[in-house]
Each structure stands twice: as structure tokens, then as C-alpha cells.
C-alpha positions in Angstrom: 16.4 34.8 27.9 15.3 35.7 31.7 19.1 36.6 32.5 19.2 39.1 29.3 15.9 40.8 30.6 17.3 41.3 34.0 20.6 42.5 32.9 19.0 45.2 30.1 16.7 46.2 32.9 19.3 46.9 35.5 21.4 48.6 32.7 18.5 50.7 31.6 17.6 51.8 35.2 21.2 52.8 35.9 21.3 54.9 32.8 18.0 56.8 33.6 19.4 57.7 37.0 22.9 59.0 35.5 20.9 61.2 33.0 18.5 62.3 35.7 16.5 64.4 33.2 16.1 64.5 29.5 15.9 60.9 29.0 12.9 58.9 27.6 11.5 56.1 29.8 11.6 52.6 28.3 7.8 52.7 28.0 7.9 55.5 25.4 10.2 53.9 23.2 9.1 51.5 20.4 10.1 47.8 21.4 12.8 46.2 19.2 12.0 42.6 20.5 8.6 41.5 21.3 7.4 38.8 23.6 8.4 35.4 22.4 5.9 33.6 20.4 4.4 30.4 22.0 4.9 27.6 19.7 1.5 26.3 18.1 0.8 22.7 18.7 0.3 21.0 15.3 -3.5 20.4 14.1 -4.5 16.9 14.5 -6.9 15.2 11.9 -8.6 12.9 14.4 -10.8 11.2 11.6 -10.4 11.1 7.7 -11.7 8.9 4.9 -9.5 8.2 1.9 -11.3 6.9 -1.1 -9.6 5.4 -4.5 -11.0 4.3 -7.7 -9.0 2.8 -10.4 -9.4 1.1 -14.0 -6.5 -1.1 -14.9 -5.9 -3.2 -18.2 -5.1 -6.2 -16.0 -5.4 -7.0 -12.3 -1.8 -8.3 -11.6 -1.1 -9.5 -7.9 2.6 -10.2 -7.0 3.3 -11.3 -10.8 0.0 -13.2 -11.5 -3.2 -12.1 -13.5 -6.3 -11.9 -11.3 -8.6 -11.2 -14.3 -7.4 -13.3 -17.1 -5.4 -10.5 -18.6 -8.5 -8.5 -18.9 -9.2 -5.0 -17.5 -10.4 -4.8 -14.0 -12.2 -2.1 -12.1 -11.4 -1.2 -8.5 -12.0 0.9 -5.5 -11.8 1.2 -2.0 -12.4 3.5 0.9 -10.3 3.6 4.3 -11.1 5.2 7.8 -8.0 6.8 9.2 -7.9 7.7 12.7 -5.5 10.3 14.6 -3.5 11.5 11.6 -3.4 8.0 10.1 -2.3 6.3 12.9 -4.8 3.6 12.9 -6.8 2.5 9.9 -9.5 0.0 8.9 -10.5 -0.2 5.1 -12.3 -2.2 2.3 -11.1 -2.5 -1.3 -12.6 -4.6 -4.1 -11.7 -5.8 -7.4 -13.6 -7.5 -10.3 -11.7 -10.6 -11.1 -11.9 -13.6 -13.3 -10.6 -16.7 -11.5 -11.4 -20.4 -11.9 -13.7 -20.4 -9.0 -15.8 -17.8 -10.3 -16.3 -15.1 -7.9 -18.0 -11.9 -8.8 -15.2 -10.1 -7.3 -12.2 -9.9 -4.8 -13.1 -8.1 -1.4 -10.2 -7.1 0.9 -10.6 -5.8 4.5 -8.0 -4.2 6.2 -7.0 -3.0 9.5 -3.8 -1.7 11.3 -1.4 0.8 12.6 0.9 3.1 10.9 3.3 4.8 13.3 5.7 7.5 11.9 8.9 8.4 13.4 10.3 11.4 11.0 11.0 10.0 7.6 10.3 6.6 8.6 6.9 5.2 8.5 5.8 1.7 9.7 2.4 -0.3 8.8 1.4 -3.1 10.8 -1.9 -4.8 10.1 -3.9 -7.5 8.6 -5.8 -8.2 5.3 -8.7 -10.4 4.9 -9.2 -11.5 1.1 -12.8 -12.7 0.5 -13.9 -14.4 -2.8 -17.9 -14.3 -2.4 -20.2 -16.7 -4.2 -17.3 -18.7 -5.6 -17.5 -22.5 -6.2 -14.7 -25.5 -6.2 -14.0 -26.2 -9.7 -14.3 -29.9 -10.7 -14.0 -30.9 -14.3 -16.0 -33.5 -16.4 -13.4 -36.2 -15.4 -14.1 -35.8 -11.6 -10.7 -34.0 -10.8 -10.4 -31.5 -8.2 -8.8 -28.6 -9.2 -9.2 -26.1 -6.5 -10.1 -25.6 -2.8 -13.7 -25.5 -1.6 -13.2 -21.7 -1.2 -10.0 -19.6 -1.6 -10.4 -17.0 1.2 -7.5 -16.3 3.4 -6.0 -13.9 5.8 -2.5 -12.2 5.9 -0.6 -10.4 8.4 1.6 -7.8 7.2 4.6 -5.5 8.1 6.0 -2.5 6.1 8.5 0.0 6.6 9.4 3.0 4.4 12.2 5.9 4.3 11.6 9.3 2.7 14.4 11.4 2.0 13.4 14.8 1.5 10.4 13.8 -0.5 12.6 12.8 -3.6 13.5 9.0 -3.0 11.3 6.5 -1.0 12.6 3.3 -0.2 10.6 0.4 1.6 10.5 -3.2 2.7 7.6 -5.4 3.2 6.5 -8.8 4.9 3.4 -10.7 4.3 2.5 -14.2 5.7 -0.4 -16.5 5.4 -0.9 -19.7 7.4 -3.4 -20.9 4.7 -2.6 -19.3 1.3 -5.7 -19.1 -1.1 -7.5 -21.8 1.3 -4.8 -24.7 0.4 -3.5 -25.1 4.0 -0.1 -24.0 2.5 1.9 -21.4 4.2 2.8 -18.4 2.0 5.5 -15.9 2.8 6.1 -12.9 0.4 8.9 -10.3 1.1 9.8 -7.3 -1.1 11.9 -4.4 -1.5 10.3 -1.2 -3.1 12.1 2.4 -4.4 10.3 5.3 -5.8 12.4 8.4 -6.9 10.4 11.7 -7.9 12.0 13.1 -11.4 13.3 16.5 -10.8 12.2 17.9 -14.1 8.5 17.7 -13.8 6.5 17.5 -10.5 4.4 14.5 -10.2 6.5 12.2 -12.5 8.0 9.4 -10.7 9.8 6.1 -11.5 9.4 2.8 -9.2 10.0 -0.7 -8.9 9.5 -3.6 -6.9 11.4 -7.0 -6.4 9.9 -9.5 -4.2 10.0 -13.5 -3.6 7.3 -16.0 -2.5 7.9 -18.7 -0.6 5.1 -21.1 -0.6 4.5 -24.5 1.2 2.7 -27.6 1.0 -1.2 -28.0 0.5 -3.3 -29.6 3.2 -5.1 -32.9 2.3 -7.7 -32.2 4.8 -9.0 -29.0 3.6 -7.8 -28.6 0.0 -6.7 -31.5 -2.6 -6.9 -35.2 -2.3 -3.0 -35.5 -2.6 -0.4 -32.9 -0.8 0.9 -30.9 -3.5 4.6 -28.8 -2.9 3.6 -25.2 -4.2 6.6 -23.7 -6.1 8.7 -20.6 -5.0 9.1 -17.8 -7.3 10.6 -14.2 -7.5 8.5 -11.3 -9.1 9.6 -7.9 -9.9 7.9 -4.7 -11.6 8.9 -1.4 -12.9 7.3 1.4 -13.9 6.5 5.3 -14.6 3.7 7.2 -13.0 2.5 10.9 -13.2 0.4 12.3 -10.7 -1.8 15.4 -11.5 -4.0 16.7 -8.5 -6.0 13.7 -7.8 -5.6 11.4 -10.8 -2.6 9.1 -11.3 -1.5 7.5 -14.5 0.9 4.7 -14.3 2.4 2.3 -16.8 4.3 -0.7 -15.4 6.0 -3.9 -16.3 5.5 -7.3 -14.3 7.4 -10.4 -14.6 8.1 -13.6 -12.5 10.5 -16.6 -13.0 7.7 -18.9 -13.4 7.3 -21.5 -16.3 3.7 -22.2 -17.7 3.7 -25.5 -16.0 4.5 -24.0 -12.4 2.0 -20.9 -13.1 -0.5 -23.8 -13.6 0.3 -25.4 -10.4 -0.5 -22.2 -8.6 -3.5 -20.8 -10.3 -5.3 -23.9 -12.2 -5.9 -21.7 -14.9 -9.3 -22.9 -16.8 -7.6 -22.6 -20.4 -4.9 -24.7 -19.0 -7.1 -27.2 -17.8 -9.0 -27.4 -21.2 -5.5 -27.6 -23.1 -4.5 -30.5 -20.7 -7.6 -32.6 -20.8 -7.3 -32.4 -24.7 -4.1 -34.1 -24.6 -1.8 -30.9 -24.4 0.3 -29.5 -21.7 -1.1 -28.2 -18.5 0.1 -24.4 -18.5 -0.9 -21.1 -17.9 0.1 -17.5 -19.2 -1.2 -15.7 -16.2 2.5 -15.3 -14.9 4.0 -14.2 -18.1 5.8 -10.9 -18.5 3.1 -8.2 -19.2 2.8 -4.4 -19.4 -0.2 -3.1 -17.4 -1.5 0.5 -17.6 -3.9 2.2 -15.1 -5.4 5.3 -14.1 -6.7 6.1 -10.7 -8.5 8.7 -8.8 -7.7 9.3 -5.0 -9.2 11.7 -2.8 -9.5 12.4 1.2 -12.5 13.9 3.1 -10.1 16.3 4.9 -9.4 17.8 1.4 -12.7 18.6 0.9 -13.1 20.2 4.4 -14.7 17.2 6.1 -12.9 16.3 9.2 -10.4 18.9 8.6 -8.8 20.4 11.7 -10.1 24.0 12.5 
């Protein structure tokens, strides 16, 4: 650009000298090309808060009901720092579990670096079940650990293609799954497609596998139990309008009722077993779950938004 400007200046001066008179000075003529516009650095949202509230017909976690097939209310808040590069959050849900906690409360923290259409999420999740009690039946049989709190480390990656298709891969690992001392590794692939004929409508799904280890007799049960591995999948349709999202989704696993009972200690299964029936649980059966959620950020309301 500097060379073009020098060449134009020299040419203009030579032309003016040749004409000697009657020629207009360059400063008297309208400029055809303005000065180059300096690039505007993108605005940075240093802090933001994302809030979500959700009502669901069943709290289904990786194929297993956490609310005894009954509705659940959920909600959370996440503090996002430097355009959501760093985050800390808390999320809670009503539950109906054998250890009888009033809720599940999850604490999260991590980092979400983004490189063009690729986003990573590396973090930790602490699952906390307050005021729970170990379940021991009338026969003195111990069915649960003393507490089922546990921590996971998580790694996620997703690729967004032109805001039409998003594919992802996830890995979660715990060294003390549900307080049993068994390891737990969950890996899954996800896909989402935004349907072209209606904005906000999308179809999505997930397929995953859970690898579980053997319980530790020092912290969980009197005898070691090899927990069953299993596959889990879901597929559903979602529609988002402004801050509201409606979702209907089919969930399923390849767990039998007896293996599901091994993982859950479903109280109804304990009752049937102690009455001479088969120990089993329906918490892992195929099910259709509907939900309605509301999501909003502080920046969308003008709070923390860049000036």
C-alpha cells in the first residue's frame, strides 16, 4: 500500500507540472480511497454468569434413573471468566435414591479453550449427596456405601460445522465411583444436527460405554463386587425459542434388571428379593423423558457485557 501511495504521488506531481496551469490540486478533489480502517479488537466479556432452570419427567443419568422414574426439578449457575475460557459452577437436582439424600449437588470447575470451530472442555466434577444414610435392611444386609459422594475428571471436545452440525467426544474418570472404591470410566460420542426447515429445531444423540471396576471391601461392602460394564444411548428432538428449550428423548441401556440392581440397590428390588422374588430394578429400562429448560446469561441482560 505504501508503494502504491508513493507511485500515485509521483505521477500526480508530474502531471501537475506538465499542465502548468488550469489543473486542480489533489487536495481540492474528493478522495476516492479513504485511509485504511484500523481493525477493531474483539470485545471481551471478562465475567459472565449462566443460569439454568429445568423441569424433567425423570432425572436420567447415563441411562439410570436418579429419581425413581418420577419428575425432578433442576437448576444451576456458572461463573464464566474471560469469554468462558475458565469456569466454576454449581448444579443441583431433586433425587429419589436408596440412601435418601434430599438432592444431588454438583460442583464443577475447568477450562474451555476454543480454536476456531473446535472447543475443548477440561475439568472436574464433585458429586455431593447431602444428609444421606447407609441402607441396611432388617436382615442386617448392607446395600450401600457409607456415602456415595465421588469426584470425576472430565475431558470433552466438540467440532461445530457452520452452526449446522456439532459432533463431540467425552471421557469421564472416577477412582471411587459412588463411594464404592471401584473405578469408573465413561466414554461417549455425541452428534447434533440443526434442522434446516425450522430455526431452533434440532435432533441429537449420544452413544457411550461405562467401564466399572471392583468395589473395595475397606470402604463399601463386606465382600468385593465386580460391577457390570454397560452401554448407554439416547436420541431426541429439541426446540429452542429464545431462552426456552423443550426436549423429548429416548434413553436405553443393555443392562438386565439384575445387573441394574447391582448398580443401584433399587429399594423396590430389595423388597422383592427379601420377599422371595428376584432382585432386580427397572431404573435402567428404556424410557422416554421430556424436559423444559430456561437458560439465561447475565451478559444478555447487560450485566458484565463489554462496552
